[in-house]
Structures are given as C-alpha cells and as structure tokens.
N, C-alpha and C positions, 0 to 999 in steps of 0.2 A: 328434750322430751323423753328420749330413751333412757337417760340417767334416772329420770323421775320414776319410770316404770321399774327399773332395776333396783332402786333403793327405796321402794315404797314401804313405809313402816306402819301404815294404817292397819288396824286390826281387822280381822275378817268380820267381826260384828259391826264395826263402824262402816265398813265398806258396804255390807248388806243393807244397813239402815239408810245410808245415803242413796244406794241404788233403789231401795224400796220407796224412798221419798220421791225419787225421780219417776218410779213406776206409777205412783199415785197420780202425778201430774200427767203422765203420758197416757194412762189408761182410764182412770176414773173420770177425767174431764178432758175430752178431746180438744176443745178450744185452747185450754191452757197447755195441753201437750204440744200442740202445733207451735205455740208461742215459744215454749221451752226449746223445742227442736230448732226453730228458726234462730233463736238466740245463740244456741250452740254452734250452728252452722256458720253464723255471721260473726262469731267471736274473732276479734283481731288476732289473738294469739293462736288461733286454730292452725294457721299455716296451710301449706299445700299437702293435704293428707296423701294424695296419690303418689307423692315423691318420697315420703318419709318411710323408708324401710329399715327395720331394726331387727335383724335376725338374732342377734345376741339376746335382746330383750325377750323375744319370743321363746327362745330355748330356756331362759331362766324361769319363765312362768310355768313351764312344764316340769322342770326339775324340782320346783318348789312343792309340787304335789306328791312326789315320792319322798317319804320321810322315814325316820327310824321309830316312829310312834306306832305301837301295836294297836290293833282293833279292840282287843279285850282288856279288861282290868277294872279296878275300882273307879277309875276316872271316866270310863266310857259313858255311863248314864249322864253324868254332868255335862260332858261335851256334846252329846246328842240333844240334851235338853236345851242347850244354848242355840243349837241349830234349829230346833223346833220353834223357839221364840222368834228367831230371825225369819223363818218361813211363815210363821203366823202373821208377821208384819207385812211380808210380801203379799200374802193372800188377802189380807184386809185392805191393802192398797190396790187391789185389782189384778194381781198376778202379773204375768208377762204376755207379750204379744205372740201370736202364732206365726211361724215362719213358713212362707209359701214361695220359695224361689222358683223362677221360671227357667233357670239354668243352674248348673253346678257352680256353687260359689267357692272360690279359692283365691289365693294371693294374686293381686293384679286385676281382678274382675271389677268392673264398675256396673252396678245394678241397683235400682231403687230398693230391692229387698234387703240389701246390706244394712240399710238403716234399721229395719226390723231386727236384724241379727245384733246390731249394736245395742239397741234397746234391751233385747233379751239378755245379752251378756252383762250389761250394766246392772240390771236388776238382780241377777244371780251373783254379782260380785266378781265375775271373771274379767270384766273390762272396766277400767276407771272412767268416770264421767268426763274427765279431761280429754279423753280420746276423741270426743266430738261425734257429730252425726253425719259425716260424709257418706255418700253412696259408694265410696271406693273401699274395696276389700284390701286394706293396707296391712302393714306389718303388725299394727296394734290389734286389729281384728284377727289376724292370723295367730298371734300369740294367745289371744283370749279364747279362740276356738280350740287351740291345742290344749289349753288349760282345762276347758270344759270337757274335752274328749278324755283327758287323763283322769278327771274326776269321775267319769262315767265308765271307765274300763274300756274305752274305745281306742283304736290306733290313733295316736296323736300326730296326724299328718296335716292338720289344718284345712282339710277339704270337707266341705259340707255335703257328705254323702248321705245315703238313705238313712242309716242308723243314727247319724249325728242329728239330722233334721228331726227324725222321730223322737229322739231323746230330748231335744230342745222343746218339742211340742207337747211333751207330757205336762199337763196343767200343774201349776204351783200347788193347788189344793191336793192333787194326787201325790205329789212329792211330800207334802206335809204329812199326809196320812201314812206314807211309807216310812217316814222318820218315826212317827208315833208307834207304828207296828214294831219297828226294830228296837225302840226304846225298851219295850217289854222284854224282848229277847235278851238285850244286854243287861237289864236289871236282874234277870234270873241268874246271871253269872257274876254279878259285880261283887258279891260278898264272899265268893270262893277264893281260897288261896291257890292261885294257878300254878305256883311253883317257881323256883329260882330259874329253871330252864324248862321251857315247854314248846310244843309245836301246835300251831293252830292251822286248820284247813278251813278256809272260808269258801263254801260251795258256790254261791252266786258269783263271787269274784274269781273263782277258779285259780286260787293261788294259795301258797303255803307260807306261813311265817314261822321262823325259828326265833324264839324270843329268849333273851337272857338278861336278867336283872332289869326288867322293865323296858328294854330296848330291842328292836328288831335286829338280830344279827344277820339273818338271811331271809330273803323273800324269793320264793321259787314259783314260777309259773306251773300250773297244774292242769290236768285233764280230769274231769270228774264225771259222775254218772248222768246218763240220759234221763229225761223226764219219766220214761216208763221203766227205767232200771236205776233209780236214784241212789246216790251215795247217802248213807244214813248218818244223821247227826248223832254224835256220841261223845262222852267223856271217857277216856281210857288211858292206857299207858303203853308206850313202845317198849317192848322187852327184848327184841331180837332183830338183828340184821343178817340176812343171808346173801353172801356174795356168790355169784354164779348159781342162781337157784334153778332147780328143775321146774318145769311147768307141767301140771297134770290137767288134762282136758276133762271138763265135766261131761256128764251124760248128754246134756242138751246140745253141746257143741259137737260131740261125737255123732249124734243122730242127725242134727240139722245141717252140719257143715262138713265134717270130715268124711263120713260115709259117702255122701253124694260126690265129693271131690275124688275119692278113691275110685268110684265107678267110672269117672271120666279120665282120671290120670292115676294109674296104679303106682307111679313113682312118687306121688305126693308125700307120703310119710317119710320115705328115705331122703328126699330132697330137703325136708324140713326138720330132719334129725329127730323125728318122733318115733319112739319104739313102743312095742306092744308087750304087755306082761299079763300072765294069767293070775289066778287067785293065789297060786303058790310062789309067785315071784319069778316064774320061768319066762324067759323071753320067747315070744311067738313071732314067726316070720310072717310078714304081711301077705305073701303070696299063698299062704296056706288058709287064708280066711276067705269065706264066700261073701264078697261085698255086695252081692245082689240078693242076699237073703232078706226075708221080710223084716227081721229085727237086727239092729246093730249088734256086733259081737260084744259079749260080756267080758271085756278086757280093759286093762288100764292103758291109756294112751299118755305116754310121758315124753316130753321134749327135753333133750339133753341141754346142758348149759352151753352158752355161746352167743355170738353176736346176733343170730337170728332167733334166739329164744324169745318168747313172748314177753318175758320180763327183763330181757337183756342182762345187765350186769348185777342187778340188785333187787332184793325184796325186803321190805321193812314191815315187820309184824307188830301188831298191837292187839290187845285182848278185845274181842267183840264177837257177838253171836251171828254175824252176817257173812263171815268168811271174806271180809274185805281187808285190804292192806294197801300200802304205798309201794310203788316199784318204778323201775326204769322202763324204758320202751325202745325198741328199734325204730319206731316211727317218730323221729324227732320233729318232723315237719308239722305234726299236730299242734305243737306249742306255738306256732306262728298264726294259728287260725283265730278268728274272732269267736267262733262257736267252739268252745272247749268242753262241751258236755256230750261226750261220745263214748264213755266207758259203760260197763255194766255194773258199776258200783264202786270198784276199786279206784285208787288215785294214782295217776301217773305223774311223776315229778320231773321237771326239767332240771338239769344240772344236779342230778340226784347224788352224785359223788360228793359234791360240796355239802349237801345235807347229811350224808352218811358220815363224812369226816367230822362234822359238828356233833352228831349223835354219839360217835365213838371216841370223842376227845378225852373223856374221862374213863375209858375202858383201856387198861394197860395193854400195850403191845399193838395197838391198832391206830397208828398214825397214817397219814395219806399215802406215804411211800409203801408201807406194808400192805395196805388195802389194794393199791394198784398192782402190786406184785401178785397178790392172790387172784385178782380178776384176770390178769394176763395168763395165769396157769389154767383157767377154766375148770378148776376143781371146785365143786360145790362145798361152801364153807359157812356153816351157821355160827354166828357170834352172839352170845348173850351179853347184853349191856350190864356193866357193873352196877349201875343204878337206873332203874326204869325211868323213862322220860314221859311226863304227861302229854297227852295229845287231846286236843279239843276240836272236833269236827262240828262246825257251826253253820247256821244259815243266817247270815247277816247281809242284807241287800242294801242297807243304808247306814252310814255311821259318820262320826266326826271325831277325829283323834285330837290329841293335845294341841296340834297346830291350828285347829279351828277350820280346816278345809273339809267341806262336806262332800262325802263320796256316795255315789249311787251305783247300783249294778242292776242288770236285768234280772227280773224275778223269774228265773228259768223254771222253777217248779210250781209257779203260780200259787204261792202261799201268802202273798201280800194283799189279796182281795181286790185287785184292779187289773183288768185284762191288758190295759195299755202299758203296764210295767213289764209284761212278758214280750218285749219287742221282738226278740229273735225267734221266739216260739210261734207267735201269731202272724209272722210275715213269711213263713214258709222257707226259712233257711234250710238248705239241704244238709243232711248229715253225710259225712264221707263214708263210702262203703268200706274201703280198706280190706286188709286181710282178716283172719279170724280174730274176734275180740279176745284179748287176754284177760279181761276182767271177770267174766262170768264162769269162774271155774272153782273146783273143789280145793280145799286147803291141802297143802303138801303133807 
C-alpha cells in the first residue's frame, strides 16, 4: 500500500474528480454515503489500518507540494482555471464535511471524527480513496494531513491543531470564490514579460521566489507588513544591494519608542550603537539632550552597521514611493512563526545572503566569498547591480502551479471578500512585541 502511495501517477484533476464523485455520494445522499463508507470499511483488502504506518510515504506527500514551479507567468491563469473547474465539481457535489473533533487528532489516535477527516481529505484530493474509512489516524491520514497543511502554508506536523481544523472547515464554495478572485489577479499579469530573472514576493504566502528561466531558483521565507501597515503591491526593479547598511530611525519611532526608552534608560542609544547627528552632520552626545522635553529632539538617529543593526547584514533597494525594501534581520526567530505579518511594510528575508548572492551573480567582483568578506568588515558598502532585476510584490492567496497542486493562504489583508479566509486575523493571534520595528523608517 505504501508503494502505491509513493508511486501514484494519477493526475490532480483525476484525483479531484474521483474524490468529488465520492463527495457526492457521501454528502448529497446520506443513505448512499453510509453504504459507500460501509463498503470501504468492510473491503477485504483494507487490512488493519491501525498497524500500517508508512513514514516514508507521508514525507513524500509533503515533499511533492514544494516544487520549482513559479506562481506567476503566462501559464498561471490556465492552471488556476483548471483548479476552478475541479472545485466547481466539488461544490456541485455538495462540498466536504465539517470537522468537529472532540480531541486533538494526530498519528495513533482512534476517534470517530477521523472518518470525517478522511472524507474531507479524499474530496480535496489529499488522500486516495483506497486509504479506506477507518476511525484510526494512521500513516495515510498523517501523510494526507501534512500534504493539506503544506498546501495551506501551515506547519506540516500532521497534528490537527486549531488552524488546520479551521482551514479544513472553510467551505468548498468559499475556496472556489477565492480561486476565482485570484484568477483575476493572475490574469492581470499573465501577458507581461516578467524577465529572464526576477524576484516575486507573495504577501499572503509570506515568501520570496527568485525565478530564473521559468523555474524557481530560490524560495525564501519572509516577514511582511501588518494589516494596519501593509506591504504594498508593486512592480519595480531591484537596483542596489547595501552590505552593512546604516539604519535611520523615522520621526515616529523616535517619538513613540526611543525617547520614552531614553527617559527610562539613558544608556539605551549607546548600547544599541545609535548615534545622534544635527542638521550639519555633527555628532551630538546623548547626555546633552533634554529627554524630558515636550518635543523629541530634532536630530537624526542613526544606527551603525553590525549584528544588532535593525537590518543586520543586508539591505536590498528597489524603486518605489513607499520607502519599502527587503533586508536581513537580527530577529531570525520570526521566520519560524506561523504569523509572519509583523513588519511596518518592508520585507525581511530569511537566508538573505543566498538571495543577495543570486542577485549579484551577474555583477562582476561580487561572488559569495567577497560579499562575506565585506560583511565581516562591518563597513557600509553600497553595490549597484550591473543589470536591474525586476521585482513583483503581489497579493496571491490562491494559485495552482504547473504541477496542478492547489495552494491556499490566509487572506491576511482581508481582500478576498470572505471573513473566514482571514483565519489568523479573526482568531486573535497575538503579534510579537519584540524590539523597535525596523520597517517603519526613512530611506537612507
């Protein structure tokens, strides 16, 4: 059975259609559904599901979701249109059941609600019908849940936690509408020549694709803007990389964050390598400033390059009117969070040096070794790209790439017209407080 899962050659479309057919029996006609379920459970070849664990098969289903197929391109509308056809069939056949587990479902649990999970995953094409309708959360369900989680941008741990259950319970009709909404967005870019090499930032997915010759060369996890300080969608070009950048605090952060901190701790600026400069470029000693004055001092607050710099090692500039850019961050733990919508508009990139190496590959004299040498020197070094690289910052919350795997993401900015798609926003997930935001600041 594990070999069958690992070598499955059935197309996504055929799998969805077979699942949708099962969904029609299971949901549109309860009596027939029960017969179908009974037949599956009683099938002689079903075996003892409780004992059949196939960790390798589970891992393969998750790996299949991560591909080199880019989200954008002339093929994108055709791919999502196929997904729309499949979801129209699912909706017309009654959609999928709602999951209401009485306990947290995970590998090894036996619970009647696991049958609902199996139905749900069969209909969406994450679980083959041949996996049966046991109440046991076996390796096949584990692999299917992980595949579902990967398709929805959730941690692929196989555990039916809060967000996995909520994502499964989004109605099929709502998912269909989400696909249709994103078809319009993809169509608006399908005729454009994106370029031989380009960078795409997908805001709802909170990740970055570096695409070359129609294939994803790099995919980097990102942190993007909060709902009240969103990252702006824009088509632009990356023109510069700055190694060891300075960080200049904006007036808003000076007033709201730095001045109150200096009133409590006069060593704050010194400890954070932030220096003060007047309008003539002369450095001003912090101890000469009246931090209890009614207004914040009319000075420039500039943080020196270094490990604790708000942009850490790298800043990547692209043309835009919003003073936004991509950059490194000293807060690497943010990339491990489910909620990666914490900036004030700019984009933090994980493994930014890999991205910078790719961007500078065609700029003479800037290989990875030379770049690392300059970073180690902590000398601020701007580098103009020999050829500007297009960047597309987009809001695509549902898509289907050339592999036919349908992907959905949380509608973090609530632009898709259905409140149940903004799962993390509407369920009160806390934003991390953290230190001063490095995103909401003036251009260097």
